[in-house]
KEVEX-59058 format. One record per atom (N, C-alpha, C, CB): residue in three letters; x, y, z. Coordinates in steps of 0.02 Angstrom, whole numbers, padded with zeros to 5 digits, always signed. Glycine has a CB too. Layout:
// residues N
AlaXYZ...
***
This chain:
// residues 300
Met+00118+01110-02342Met+00159+01123-02291Met+00198+01079-02280Met+00134+01137-02241Thr+00272+01085-02247Thr+00326+01047-02227Thr+00325+01024-02162Thr+00381+01078-02235Pro+00310+00955-02147Pro+00293+00951-02057Pro+00337+00982-02047Pro+00293+00883-02006Val+00323+00982-01957Val+00357+01011-01909Val+00378+00946-01867Val+00314+01068-01870Thr+00435+00941-01832Thr+00447+00900-01770Thr+00480+00947-01700Thr+00503+00837-01795Val+00432+00939-01650Val+00455+00969-01600Val+00466+00903-01546Val+00406+01030-01579Arg+00515+00939-01510Arg+00542+00888-01452Arg+00530+00907-01387Arg+00616+00878-01454Ala+00500+00866-01344Ala+00475+00909-01297Ala+00499+00850-01214Ala+00374+00929-01320Ala+00518+00873-01149Ala+00565+00831-01123Ala+00500+00804-01069Ala+00646+00871-01090Ala+00529+00758-01026Ala+00482+00725-00963Ala+00498+00789-00905Ala+00517+00629-00930Lys+00466+00781-00854Lys+00484+00833-00803Lys+00472+00778-00723Lys+00419+00916-00814Ile+00516+00810-00690Ile+00520+00780-00610Ile+00486+00845-00577Ile+00612+00762-00574Asn+00480+00820-00517Asn+00444+00861-00464Asn+00501+00860-00406Asn+00365+00824-00437Leu+00554+00907-00406Leu+00603+00915-00335Leu+00562+00916-00285Leu+00650+00981-00325His+00509+00946-00284His+00477+00953-00235His+00407+00950-00241His+00496+01002-00211Leu+00365+00914-00212Leu+00287+00901-00232Leu+00251+00908-00170Leu+00269+00826-00265Gly+00213+00955-00157Gly+00187+00980-00086Gly+00108+00992-00126Gly+00237+01065-00044Val+00045+00953-00094Val+00000+00945-00106Val-00055+00960-00070Val+00006+00905-00118Gly-00091+01014-00073Gly-00136+01024-00021Gly-00224+00977-00024Gly-00142+01111-00024Pro-00266+00993+00010Pro-00331+00962+00006Pro-00374+00971-00050Pro-00364+00980+00055Val-00416+00930-00082Val-00423+00947-00125Val-00472+00995-00134Val-00422+00907-00151Arg-00482+01051-00191Arg-00522+01106-00194Arg-00579+01088-00222Arg-00496+01157-00225Glu-00656+01142-00235Glu-00710+01124-00239Glu-00724+01099-00321Glu-00748+01179-00209Asp-00667+01128-00359Asp-00672+01110-00432Asp-00639+01041-00436Asp-00635+01165-00481Gly-00640+01007-00404Gly-00585+00925-00396Gly-00517+00933-00393Gly-00587+00870-00464Tyr-00486+00970-00400Tyr-00414+00989-00418Tyr-00393+00996-00342Tyr-00402+01063-00471His-00329+00980-00354His-00274+00993-00274His-00230+01038-00302His-00220+00918-00236Pro-00221+01095-00238Pro-00177+01135-00243Pro-00103+01123-00242Pro-00193+01168-00205Leu-00052+01145-00275Leu+00006+01122-00280Leu+00052+01182-00267Leu+00013+01088-00342Met+00115+01153-00230Met+00168+01206-00235Met+00223+01162-00235Met+00172+01264-00177Thr+00243+01176-00297Thr+00296+01106-00328Thr+00369+01140-00372Thr+00237+01047-00404Leu+00418+01117-00375Leu+00478+01135-00410Leu+00478+01077-00448Leu+00544+01151-00369Tyr+00460+01110-00507Tyr+00471+01059-00584Tyr+00545+01065-00594Tyr+00425+01093-00667Gln+00584+01007-00638Gln+00647+01016-00689Gln+00626+00973-00747Gln+00726+00990-00658Ala+00656+01001-00795Ala+00652+00942-00842Ala+00702+00909-00866Ala+00624+00956-00891Val+00703+00842-00872Val+00747+00800-00890Val+00746+00778-00945Val+00749+00759-00858Gly+00817+00753-00960Gly+00828+00736-01044Gly+00814+00661-01057Gly+00913+00752-01072Val+00742+00644-01059Val+00709+00607-01093Val+00667+00627-01132Val+00688+00574-01066Tyr+00642+00615-01201Tyr+00600+00645-01244Tyr+00554+00602-01274Tyr+00634+00676-01289Asp+00493+00659-01281Asp+00461+00623-01353Asp+00474+00672-01393Asp+00377+00602-01359Asp+00462+00651-01471Asp+00450+00681-01523Asp+00396+00702-01562Asp+00473+00658-01548Val+00358+00742-01566Val+00293+00757-01584Val+00301+00789-01664Val+00260+00811-01526Thr+00283+00739-01728Thr+00296+00791-01779Thr+00212+00793-01813Thr+00366+00763-01841Val+00191+00865-01833Val+00142+00872-01846Val+00136+00878-01913Val+00121+00909-01814Ala+00085+00866-01950Ala+00070+00874-02032Ala+00001+00904-02062Ala+00075+00801-02065Asp-00002+00919-02101Asp-00078+00955-02119Asp-00104+00882-02143Asp-00082+01030-02192Ser-00165+00894-02114Ser-00221+00821-02144Ser-00291+00837-02161Ser-00234+00756-02083Arg-00327+00810-02173Arg-00388+00820-02184Arg-00446+00805-02122Arg-00397+00782-02242Thr-00411+00762-02079Thr-00429+00726-02024Thr-00379+00747-01965Thr-00429+00649-02040Trp-00418+00745-01919Trp-00365+00736-01853Trp-00356+00661-01829Trp-00394+00779-01782Gln-00278+00642-01830Gln-00263+00594-01811Gln-00195+00580-01755Gln-00263+00569-01865Val-00186+00536-01743Val-00122+00524-01688Val-00104+00458-01693Val-00140+00538-01607Thr-00041+00436-01711Thr-00007+00384-01730Thr+00072+00394-01654Thr+00014+00397-01832Val+00053+00335-01630Val+00123+00345-01579Val+00154+00273-01585Val+00103+00365-01484Glu+00238+00284-01571Glu+00271+00226-01585Glu+00320+00248-01538Glu+00292+00207-01660Pro+00363+00167-01499Pro+00388+00181-01444Pro+00473+00192-01478Pro+00369+00118-01383Val+00511+00229-01415Val+00576+00233-01439Val+00590+00187-01375Val+00614+00313-01451Gly+00637+00125-01404Gly+00683+00081-01357Gly+00619+00048-01323Gly+00742+00127-01299Ala+00600+00032-01250Ala+00569-00013-01229Ala+00524+00004-01197Ala+00596-00049-01204Val+00509+00059-01222Val+00431+00106-01188Val+00378+00064-01206Val+00409+00192-01225Asp+00326+00045-01161Asp+00254+00021-01185Asp+00196+00072-01191Asp+00229-00031-01137Val+00190+00065-01263Val+00134+00118-01289Val+00078+00111-01303Val+00143+00144-01335Ser+00068+00035-01263Ser-00012+00003-01275Ser-00051+00031-01246Ser-00029-00062-01258Ala-00047+00073-01188Ala-00093+00118-01133Ala-00107+00190-01185Ala-00037+00142-01043Val-00079+00208-01227Val-00085+00273-01257Val-00146+00262-01302Val-00017+00299-01297Pro-00207+00305-01277Pro-00254+00322-01323Pro-00252+00360-01401Pro-00289+00354-01286Leu-00292+00335-01435Leu-00269+00344-01513Leu-00330+00403-01551Leu-00272+00252-01559Asp-00383+00436-01476Asp-00450+00443-01494Asp-00427+00526-01459Asp-00521+00379-01455Asp-00502+00557-01452Asp-00490+00611-01424Asp-00467+00607-01345Asp-00547+00646-01436Gly-00448+00542-01317Gly-00430+00541-01240Gly-00364+00555-01269Gly-00444+00467-01184Asn-00320+00564-01306Asn-00266+00575-01311Asn-00251+00662-01305Asn-00251+00539-01370Ile-00217+00668-01248Ile-00205+00751-01243Ile-00183+00796-01293Ile-00157+00765-01199Ala-00130+00758-01338Ala-00111+00801-01387Ala-00154+00809-01457Ala-00048+00781-01400Leu-00198+00759-01463Leu-00263+00787-01510Leu-00284+00828-01465Leu-00325+00735-01537Arg-00318+00839-01417Arg-00360+00892-01381Arg-00320+00961-01387Arg-00373+00871-01299Ala-00256+00951-01373Ala-00213+01011-01393Ala-00222+01047-01462Ala-00144+00989-01392Gly-00228+00984-01504Gly-00215+01024-01566Gly-00302+01054-01581Gly-00176+00965-01638Arg-00337+01007-01565Arg-00411+01022-01590Arg-00428+01112-01552Arg-00477+00945-01549Leu-00396+01113-01493Leu-00386+01176-01467Leu-00360+01244-01479Leu-00367+01166-01435Phe-00299+01219-01501Phe-00269+01252-01535Phe-00294+01285-01591Phe-00230+01224-01546Ala-00317+01256-01635Ala-00362+01264-01701Ala-00412+01308-01683Ala-00396+01196-01730Ala-00447+01272-01645Ala-00507+01340-01620Ala-00499+01401-01599Ala-00546+01328-01568His-00435+01404-01556His-00422+01473-01544His-00411+01514-01591His-00378+01481-01510His-00383+01494-01633His-00353+01533-01687His-00404+01532-01757His-00275+01499-01702Gly-00476+01495-01738Gly-00522+01495-01808Gly-00488+01460-01853Gly-00538+01566-01843Val-00445+01390-01867Val-00422+01374-01906Val-00467+01320-01923Val-00363+01370-01896Asp-00487+01320-01987Asp-00535+01286-02020Asp-00498+01213-02059Asp-00569+01342-02074Gly-00445+01163-02013Gly-00411+01123-02040Gly-00399+01088-01994Gly-00366+01141-02074Ala-00335+01015-02004Ala-00328+00975-01948Ala-00260+00953-01966Ala-00383+00919-01937Ala-00248+00930-01933Ala-00172+00887-01941Ala-00172+00822-01913Ala-00108+00924-01902Ser-00114+00782-01922Ser-00088+00728-01910Ser-00045+00711-01865Ser-00071+00714-01950Leu-00033+00676-01821Leu+00021+00707-01753Leu+00050+00622-01752Leu-00032+00748-01650Phe+00112+00631-01741Phe+00161+00553-01753Phe+00199+00583-01701Phe+00212+00527-01839Val+00201+00523-01645Val+00238+00547-01572Val+00278+00481-01573Val+00183+00561-01489Ala+00346+00484-01565Ala+00413+00449-01567Ala+00418+00449-01493Ala+00478+00487-01610Lys+00368+00403-01456Lys+00371+00411-01373Lys+00439+00384-01322Lys+00305+00366-01346Gly+00479+00429-01315Gly+00535+00394-01252Gly+00514+00411-01173Gly+00624+00432-01261Ile+00472+00442-01151Ile+00432+00454-01107Ile+00390+00411-01071Ile+00405+00490-01127Pro+00411+00365-01021Pro+00371+00308-01001Pro+00314+00338-00988Pro+00394+00266-00945Val+00252+00293-01008Val+00190+00312-01011Val+00161+00292-00947Val+00158+00285-01069Ala+00116+00329-00913Ala+00099+00329-00854Ala+00143+00308-00784Ala+00050+00297-00863Gly+00191+00366-00806Gly+00265+00335-00765Gly+00273+00407-00713Gly+00355+00321-00836Gly+00218+00451-00706Gly+00243+00498-00663Gly+00298+00573-00708Gly+00291+00444-00607Met+00307+00565-00768Met+00352+00599-00798Met+00314+00653-00854Met+00402+00546-00828Ala+00254+00648-00845Ala+00213+00700-00886Ala+00222+00679-00957Ala+00237+00780-00875Gly+00229+00635-00987Gly+00241+00620-01050Gly+00189+00644-01103Gly+00249+00555-01052Gly+00123+00633-01082Gly+00070+00674-01100Gly+00058+00745-01114Gly+00038+00665-01063Ser+00080+00774-01064Ser+00083+00833-01071Ser+00154+00856-01122Ser+00080+00858-00999Ala+00196+00840-01117Ala+00256+00844-01161Ala+00223+00829-01224Ala+00319+00792-01144Asp+00193+00801-01243Asp+00139+00794-01317Asp+00116+00840-01319Asp+00081+00746-01326Ala+00069+00870-01267Ala+00025+00921-01291Ala+00054+00980-01291Ala-00032+00925-01256Ala+00101+00991-01256Ala+00150+01045-01255Ala+00187+01062-01343Ala+00213+01017-01194Ala+00222+01000-01370Ala+00234+00995-01417Ala+00190+01000-01475Ala+00258+00957-01410Thr+00141+00965-01488Thr+00081+00996-01531Thr+00071+01059-01540Thr+00024+00980-01509Leu+00072+01123-01484Leu+00055+01175-01481Leu+00117+01214-01527Leu+00041+01190-01408Val+00174+01188-01496Val+00216+01220-01542Val+00237+01205-01610Val+00260+01225-01517Gly+00225+01154-01624Gly+00213+01126-01691Gly+00182+01136-01733Gly+00201+01086-01695Leu+00111+01144-01714Leu+00064+01180-01749Leu+00098+01265-01774Leu-00006+01182-01694Asp+00089+01295-01701Asp+00103+01363-01722Asp+00157+01375-01778Asp+00124+01399-01663Arg+00219+01325-01783Arg+00268+01331-01834Arg+00224+01312-01908Arg+00337+01276-01814Leu+00193+01244-01880Leu+00158+01223-01971Leu+00128+01284-01992Leu+00085+01156-01980Trp+00084+01301-01956Trp+00027+01361-01984Trp+00060+01431-01992Trp-00040+01374-01925Gln+00113+01448-01980Gln+00143+01506-01956Gln+00106+01552-01930Gln+00175+01534-01996Leu+00078+01539-01871Leu+00041+01589-01848Leu+00065+01638-01798Leu-00010+01563-01828Gly+00132+01619-01771Gly+00174+01673-01718Gly+00136+01674-01664Gly+00186+01754-01741Thr+00102+01622-01624Thr+00062+01636-01563Thr+00103+01650-01514Thr+00019+01584-01541Ala+00076+01712-01475Ala+00137+01758-01412Ala+00143+01698-01358Ala+00096+01851-01361Asp+00187+01700-01321Asp+00213+01653-01272Asp+00161+01629-01216Asp+00273+01686-01238Glu+00129+01706-01212Glu+00078+01711-01140Glu+00020+01673-01170Glu+00050+01799-01108Val-00003+01668-01240Val-00056+01644-01263Val-00065+01570-01260Val-00061+01666-01322Leu+00007+01553-01293Leu+00023+01461-01286Leu+00013+01455-01222Leu+00106+01425-01306Leu+00047+01473-01157Leu+00040+01457-01090Leu-00050+01460-01057Leu+00091+01515-01052Ser-00075+01503-01102Ser-00139+01510-01077Ser-00189+01454-01099Ser-00162+01577-01096Ile-00169+01433-01160Ile-00190+01381-01180Ile-00174+01316-01151Ile-00177+01384-01231Ala-00118+01299-01143Ala-00066+01259-01108Ala-00113+01232-01044Ala+00006+01309-01084Ala-00129+01290-01014Ala-00165+01287-00942Ala-00227+01247-00960Ala-00187+01366-00905Glu-00269+01252-01001Glu-00327+01241-00987Glu-00337+01169-01021Glu-00370+01297-01008Leu-00270+01116-01047Leu-00262+01065-01058Leu-00241+01013-01007Leu-00231+01072-01099Gly-00196+01041-00954Gly-00158+00997-00894Gly-00122+01052-00861Gly-00102+00932-00920Ser-00126+01029-00785Ser-00075+01049-00744Ser-00007+01082-00775Ser-00060+00991-00709Asp+00025+01011-00796Asp+00094+01007-00823Asp+00109+01039-00889Asp+00112+00938-00828Val+00063+01065-00917Val+00066+01057-00996Val+00103+01139-00992Val-00027+01043-01050Pro+00110+01189-00972Pro+00141+01260-00972Pro+00204+01241-00949Pro+00105+01318-00926Phe+00206+01189-00913Phe+00289+01182-00886Phe+00322+01154-00941Phe+00305+01130-00817Ala+00294+01103-00981Ala+00320+01076-01041Ala+00338+01122-01098Ala+00275+01030-01064Leu+00300+01167-01090Leu+00331+01221-01126Leu+00390+01273-01119Leu+00290+01252-01132Leu+00396+01269-01063Leu+00437+01332-01032Leu+00503+01273-01019Leu+00393+01383-00943Gly+00499+01218-00983Gly+00566+01178-00965Gly+00609+01218-00917Gly+00613+01162-01032Gly+00676+01200-00899Gly+00719+01219-00864Gly+00695+01189-00789Gly+00729+01295-00876Thr+00698+01247-00744Thr+00666+01219-00685Thr+00629+01275-00659Thr+00716+01189-00632Ala+00588+01267-00628Ala+00523+01322-00612Ala+00497+01314-00542Ala+00453+01309-00663Leu+00465+01357-00526Leu+00414+01337-00487Leu+00342+01346-00512Leu+00423+01370-00430Gly+00295+01289-00476Gly+00238+01278-00502Gly+00194+01286-00442Gly+00236+01214-00539Thr+00138+01337-00459Thr+00086+01339-00401Thr+00023+01336-00438Thr+00089+01408-00351Gly-00032+01345-00405Gly-00128+01328-00435Gly-00117+01266-00418Gly-00165+01337-00532Arg-00141+01248-00474Arg-00118+01164-00481Arg-00070+01147-00516Arg-00163+01119-00510Gly-00029+01185-00524Gly+00035+01172-00569Gly+00043+01197-00594Gly+00049+01136-00602Glu-00011+01251-00636Glu-00011+01278-00719Glu+00017+01326-00714Glu-00074+01294-00761Leu+00016+01367-00654Leu+00066+01423-00655Leu+00133+01443-00636Leu+00045+01455-00633Val+00168+01445-00690Val+00243+01436-00695Val+00292+01486-00678Val+00257+01422-00756Glu+00341+01472-00642Glu+00388+01543-00626Glu+00463+01518-00617Glu+00362+01587-00545Pro+00518+01515-00701Pro+00581+01502-00670Pro+00612+01518-00614Pro+00615+01517-00699Val+00645+01485-00603Val+00700+01496-00531Val+00766+01482-00564Val+00687+01431-00455Pro+00826+01505-00524Pro+00894+01513-00543Pro+00898+01419-00525Pro+00950+01583-00487Asp+00943+01425-00571Asp+00980+01328-00561Asp+01048+01332-00599Asp+00922+01246-00613Ala+01100+01333-00545Ala+01156+01321-00577Ala+01194+01255-00599Ala+01189+01350-00545Gly+01144+01200-00570Gly+01177+01139-00566Gly+01168+01101-00636Gly+01151+01099-00505Gly+01199+01054-00658Gly+01227+01010-00706Gly+01194+00953-00664Gly+01313+01010-00721Trp+01137+00934-00655Trp+01128+00873-00617Trp+01114+00807-00646Trp+01080+00884-00576Trp+01113+00757-00645Trp+01108+00692-00672Trp+01078+00643-00628Trp+01169+00670-00691Trp+01020+00617-00678Trp+00985+00576-00648Trp+00970+00521-00669Trp+00943+00596-00635Val+00938+00450-00646Val+00922+00383-00675Val+00869+00393-00664Val+00946+00320-00653Ala+00836+00382-00730Ala+00765+00366-00703Ala+00732+00276-00714Ala+00712+00424-00749Val+00700+00258-00666Val+00704+00179-00653Val+00612+00175-00682Val+00728+00150-00546Pro+00606+00150-00733Pro+00526+00156-00735Pro+00500+00090-00719Pro+00495+00179-00808Ser+00426+00079-00698Ser+00410+00015-00697Ser+00367+00002-00743Ser+00391-00006-00642Ala+00381-00090-00763Ala+00328-00122-00807Ala+00251-00103-00802Ala+00332-00192-00795Ala+00221-00086-00750Ala+00170-00063-00731Ala+00167+00008-00743Ala+00161-00080-00674Gly+00109+00034-00768Gly+00103+00107-00760Gly+00053+00120-00678Gly+00057+00140-00841Leu+00030+00183-00652Leu+00000+00195-00608Leu-00046+00256-00619Leu+00040+00198-00564Ser-00094+00258-00610Ser-00154+00303-00609Ser-00136+00372-00585Ser-00210+00274-00564Thr-00132+00420-00606Thr-00119+00479-00559Thr-00184+00493-00522Thr-00095+00545-00599Pro-00250+00496-00554Pro-00310+00502-00505Pro-00318+00456-00454Pro-00369+00501-00538Ala-00288+00381-00458Ala-00306+00347-00407Ala-00242+00357-00343Ala-00320+00271-00437Val-00192+00394-00378Val-00144+00406-00318Val-00169+00455-00269Val-00076+00431-00341Tyr-00201+00510-00299Tyr-00230+00579-00261Tyr-00281+00557-00234Tyr-00252+00644-00304Ala-00314+00500-00241Ala-00383+00473-00220Ala-00341+00443-00147Ala-00430+00404-00286Glu-00306+00409-00144Glu-00283+00372-00113Glu-00240+00416-00045Glu-00248+00330-00163Tyr-00223+00487-00080Tyr-00190+00535-00040Tyr-00248+00555+00000Tyr-00153+00595-00079Asp-00313+00571-00044Asp-00361+00594+00010Asp-00386+00555+00064Asp-00415+00614-00018Arg-00394+00489+00042Arg-00415+00441+00061Arg-00368+00425+00155Arg-00404+00387-00009Leu-00297+00436+00146Leu-00264+00449+00194Leu-00260+00511+00258Leu-00223+00446+00164Gly-00311+00569+00216Gly-00330+00617+00262Gly-00244+00675+00251Gly-00351+00570+00354Leu-00217+00658+00208Leu-00155+00699+00194Leu-00180+00768+00174Leu-00108+00667+00135Gly-00143+00805+00172Gly-00163+00874+00140Gly-00132+00941+00158Gly-00231+00884+00151Glu-00081+00944+00193Glu-00060+01009+00201Glu+00021+01030+00148Glu-00050+01015+00291Arg-00012+01074+00123Arg+00027+01078+00051Arg+00096+01106+00096Arg-00014+01143-00024Gln+00150+01096+00070Gln+00214+01116+00106Gln+00251+01175+00049Gln+00268+01036+00122Arg+00251+01209+00076Arg+00298+01269+00046Arg+00387+01245+00006Arg+00312+01325+00126Val+00398+01271-00053Val+00475+01236-00053Val+00516+01259-00016Val+00512+01236-00109Pro+00568+01216+00016Pro+00608+01252+00072Pro+00654+01275+00047Pro+00632+01217+00126Gln+00683+01340+00079Gln+00738+01379+00045Gln+00803+01339+00047Gln+00750+01450+00080Gly+00800+01278+00095Gly+00876+01255+00049Gly+00882+01206-00003Gly+00928+01227+00093Leu+00814+01198-00029Leu+00809+01179-00090Leu+00826+01222-00153Leu+00752+01161-00092Leu+00787+01293-00144Leu+00835+01345-00201Leu+00890+01350-00182Leu+00818+01420-00212Asp+00907+01348-00140Asp+00988+01372-00111Asp+01040+01310-00140Asp+00994+01375-00005Ala+01008+01261-00152Ala+01045+01206-00161Ala+01064+01207-00242Ala+01003+01141-00135Leu+00997+01221-00274Leu+00983+01241-00355Leu+01031+01286-00379Leu+00911+01278-00370Ala+01021+01349-00333Ala+01071+01418-00330Ala+01162+01393-00337Ala+01054+01463-00235Thr+01179+01334-00292Thr+01241+01332-00274Thr+01252+01274-00320Thr+01257+01326-00197Gly+01210+01230-00353Gly+01240+01176-00375Gly+01251+01121-00320Gly+01299+01196-00405Ser+01230+01119-00273Ser+01273+01063-00220Ser+01227+00996-00219Ser+01283+01096-00126Val+01244+00957-00257Val+01212+00889-00243Val+01186+00861-00164Val+01265+00840-00267Glu+01243+00861-00118Glu+01209+00845-00068Glu+01160+00895-00017Glu+01255+00818-00039Glu+01166+00948-00034Glu+01110+00989-00013Glu+01030+00975-00054Glu+01138+01067-00027Leu+01030+00967-00106Leu+00967+00962-00155Leu+00950+00872-00110Leu+00993+00967-00272Ala+01005+00830-00122Ala+00961+00765-00079Ala+00933+00770-00021Ala+00998+00710-00063Ala+00970+00804+00007Ala+00925+00823+00072Ala+00848+00860+00077Ala+00967+00870+00108Thr+00838+00916+00052Thr+00790+00940+00029Thr+00717+00908-00023Thr+00825+00981+00004Leu+00732+00860-00056Leu+00686+00826-00100Leu+00627+00804-00070Leu+00714+00772-00130Val+00558+00812-00078Val+00502+00791-00048Val+00469+00794-00110Val+00475+00829+00014Asn+00408+00726-00109Asn+00352+00710-00134Asn+00299+00699-00091Asn+00361+00664-00169Asp+00240+00738-00078Asp+00176+00719-00053Asp+00149+00640-00066Asp+00128+00770-00084Leu+00185+00639-00134Leu+00133+00574-00152Leu+00178+00515-00154Leu+00089+00580-00230Glu+00226+00515-00114Glu+00258+00433-00112Glu+00216+00395-00070Glu+00339+00423-00080Arg+00190+00412-00031Arg+00149+00368+00040Arg+00112+00348+00002Arg+00109+00404+00111Pro+00035+00393-00017Pro+00003+00343-00052Pro+00019+00307-00109Pro-00043+00363-00064Ala+00071+00319-00165Ala+00094+00264-00198Ala+00116+00216-00174Ala+00129+00273-00232Leu+00161+00216-00141Leu+00195+00148-00107Leu+00127+00093-00072Leu+00257+00179-00031Gly+00059+00151-00048Gly+00029+00109-00009Gly-00013+00081-00074Gly-00010+00144+00059Leu-00021+00098-00135Leu-00055+00067-00173Leu-00024+00020-00213Leu-00085+00103-00202Arg+00063+00024-00211Arg+00088-00023-00256Arg+00145-00024-00200Arg+00103-00003-00343Pro+00142-00062-00153Pro+00211-00085-00092Pro+00279-00105-00127Pro+00191-00164-00042Asp+00261-00154-00209Asp+00307-00184-00240Asp+00364-00121-00255Asp+00275-00222-00304Leu+00348-00041-00256Leu+00393+00001-00275Leu+00441+00013-00229Leu+00369+00052-00294Ala+00436-00018-00163Ala+00503-00019-00120Ala+00559-00032-00151Ala+00503-00065-00070Ala+00538-00099-00191Ala+00605-00132-00207Ala+00659-00085-00254Ala+00587-00203-00249Pro+00628-00055-00318Pro+00661-00007-00361Pro+00700+00039-00314Pro+00611+00033-00407Arg+00665+00071-00262Arg+00695+00137-00219Arg+00745+00101-00181Arg+00638+00181-00163Glu+00760+00046-00147Glu+00802+00015-00122Glu+00866-00010-00173Glu+00765-00031-00090Ala+00842-00020-00219Ala+00886-00059-00273Ala+00936+00016-00285Ala+00831-00095-00359Gly+00905+00051-00302Gly+00948+00127-00324Gly+00980+00145-00278Gly+00910+00191-00342Leu+00966+00139-00208Leu+00993+00161-00164Leu+01069+00116-00155Leu+00944+00162-00112Ala+01058+00048-00158Ala+01115-00011-00162Ala+01163+00006-00213Ala+01085-00086-00180Ala+01140+00038-00271Ala+01171+00040-00332Ala+01212+00104-00316Ala+01119+00043-00398Gly+01208+00160-00272Gly+01266+00206-00263Gly+01222+00259-00253Gly+01324+00216-00323Ala+01157+00268-00271Ala+01124+00325-00281Ala+01125+00377-00217Ala+01055+00305-00301Val+01133+00450-00244Val+01150+00502-00189Val+01065+00499-00132Val+01170+00598-00240Ala+01023+00480-00180Ala+00947+00489-00154Ala+00904+00457-00216Ala+00925+00579-00139Met+00840+00434-00194Met+00801+00412-00230Met+00728+00459-00218Met+00801+00339-00216Leu+00696+00474-00277Leu+00646+00522-00279Leu+00578+00488-00322Leu+00679+00592-00315Leu+00527+00471-00289Leu+00479+00454-00340Leu+00460+00521-00388Leu+00411+00425-00301Ser+00449+00489-00443Ser+00429+00548-00500Ser+00358+00569-00483Ser+00431+00519-00586Gly+00333+00618-00475Gly+00270+00632-00474Gly+00221+00590-00436Gly+00254+00636-00534Ser+00177+00562-00465Ser+00124+00523-00444Ser+00148+00449-00433Ser+00069+00527-00494Gly+00199+00437-00477Gly+00244+00379-00491Gly+00225+00342-00547Gly+00248+00334-00436Pro+00248+00282-00555Pro+00293+00232-00532Pro+00364+00245-00548Pro+00273+00170-00559Thr+00384+00281-00585Thr+00443+00293-00604Thr+00494+00323-00532Thr+00431+00344-00668Trp+00557+00288-00525Trp+00583+00320-00472Trp+00656+00366-00513Trp+00601+00256-00407Leu+00685+00393-00470Leu+00737+00439-00496Leu+00786+00440-00440Leu+00710+00514-00516Ala+00858+00397-00471Ala+00919+00419-00437Ala+00947+00485-00445Ala+00967+00378-00452Leu+00948+00513-00397Leu+01006+00568-00394Leu+01079+00553-00401Leu+01004+00599-00332Cys+01116+00580-00443Cys+01179+00557-00447Cys+01227+00614-00441Cys+01189+00519-00506Arg+01299+00584-00418Arg+01343+00662-00431Arg+01343+00694-00491Arg+01418+00659-00423Asp+01372+00644-00540Asp+01405+00682-00592Asp+01381+00617-00672Asp+01512+00693-00563His+01380+00636-00728His+01388+00620-00789His+01416+00524-00771His+01447+00684-00830Glu+01473+00538-00764Glu+01492+00469-00760Glu+01477+00420-00673Glu+01579+00475-00783His+01444+00435-00636His+01424+00418-00576His+01347+00395-00601His+01432+00480-00519Ala+01311+00427-00638Ala+01246+00423-00660Ala+01258+00350-00700Ala+01219+00494-00706His+01294+00349-00750His+01314+00292-00801His+01326+00234-00744His+01392+00311-00855Arg+01375+00240-00705Arg+01380+00177-00648Arg+01324+00169-00615Arg+01433+00185-00592Val+01281+00204-00596Val+01189+00178-00562Val+01177+00149-00615Val+01117+00240-00540Arg+01173+00169-00660Arg+01116+00138-00730Arg+01136+00067-00743Arg+01127+00183-00817Glu+01203+00077-00762Glu+01224-00004-00760Glu+01206-00065-00688Glu+01312+00002-00765Ala+01225-00046-00642Ala+01205-00072-00575Ala+01136-00090-00562Ala+01221-00027-00527Leu+01096-00066-00582Leu+01021-00045-00588Leu+00999-00112-00664Leu+01012+00068-00613Val+01042-00080-00707Val+01018-00160-00763Val+01043-00212-00740Val+01046-00167-00844Asp+01099-00226-00698Asp+01121-00288-00687Asp+01091-00325-00643Asp+01178-00289-00674Glu+01046-00275-00590Glu+00978-00297-00548Glu+00918-00306-00572Glu+00960-00255-00504Gly+00924-00323-00637Gly+00851-00314-00663Gly+00808-00261-00676Gly+00819-00339-00630Tyr+00824-00211-00701Tyr+00791-00153-00722Tyr+00818-00127-00770Tyr+00783-00110-00680Pro+00822-00159-00832Pro+00847-00147-00899Pro+00818-00081-00928Pro+00830-00207-00945Gly+00761-00068-00911Gly+00725+00007-00922Gly+00755+00086-00912Gly+00669+00007-00875Ala+00807+00061-00853Ala+00850+00116-00836Ala+00874+00151-00869Ala+00891+00107-00810Val+00870+00220-00871Val+00905+00283-00912Val+00928+00338-00883Val+00866+00311-00956Ala+00994+00349-00879Ala+01028+00409-00857Ala+01011+00487-00895Ala+01103+00389-00866Ala+00979+00523-00863Ala+00949+00592-00897Ala+00983+00633-00868Ala+00874+00612-00892Pro+01011+00697-00894Pro+01022+00759-00870Pro+00980+00818-00858Pro+01059+00777-00901Gly+00991+00856-00825Gly+00922+00909-00820Gly+00950+00977-00766Gly+00838+00858-00775Pro+00932+01032-00796Pro+00863+01042-00829Pro+00872+01039-00881Pro+00825+01094-00820Val+00840+01048-00928Val+00846+01030-01010Val+00780+01085-01030Val+00829+00925-01037Ala+00800+01106-01104Ala+00744+01155-01138Ala+00677+01124-01129Ala+00754+01167-01220Gly+00621+01172-01152Gly+00562+01161-01151Gly+00552+01132-01212Gly+00526+01213-01137Ala+00480+01125-01231Ala+00468+01115-01299Ala+00502+01156-01372Ala+00402+01123-01297His+00532+01130-01404His+00576+01152-01467His+00561+01129-01509His+00638+01145-01471Val+00593+01165-01571Val+00580+01142-01649Val+00644+01091-01665Val+00582+01219-01710Val+00641+01038-01696Val+00712+01015-01694Val+00717+01000-01770Val+00728+00946-01641Glu+00763+01005-01818Glu+00780+00995-01879Glu+00830+00940-01892Glu+00801+01051-01901Tyr+00833+00906-01927Tyr+00860+00859-01962Tyr+00919+00874-02010Tyr+00812+00833-01994Ala+00975+00874-02023Ala+01016+00881-02078Ala+01011+00824-02133Ala+01081+00886-02053
***
């Protein structure tokens, strides 16, 4: 069978309201996801054994990506095969452009891409609701990585529903040289005694519906920003650098440590990116949003 390549986008959280930890160890979330134009490409091919290879795109550091069953894409492949009773395996090749441990759900994107790729490779025609159900077993962000666009996430984030978004938003992602553990950030959140899950404000939904950058900037919220900065006080520097470069607002991406500079348009984003590069952030990249979820790509 011909190998299949699937492209999956990074996610950001325009709103991330976190509730107190549940008995199952998860935190209830009220979040508004947006898929942005920073991508991983996953190529799946038939193989005698399950295996994964990861190569960086640009300056992305992939040294911390596991190549065994700790890799969520491999787990996605095994789970998908088991669901369909497929007695086979696949090799996964990941061209990784999404920062690792950067709060942009790169692993979840790879898992979603693997599900879509194997479904096409093995010509199984899996229904969307089944793919979403399998994705939810893998992780909170995996269903959204399938969906893309802009969507409300509830439960632990795995229940997703598209929301109207009229904007053509532009962001500059500012990765950190060192990653930040999501479990550590949530543990710090619990230690601080935080835990009132915030509802997505109507003003944020209105900003998306009208495409107003100013209104969007005024309504961005991330409950994990405080604990992330508590663990990594050095992360205040890129936030201030982004504002000094002219960003309309700065938003921590998920659990961090990547920052997102909200910009007015494509040209403004590239000016902000250039200013950040000049200030010592060479990994800064301009990205549009919203973009599509995991989808097959074909090369001429």
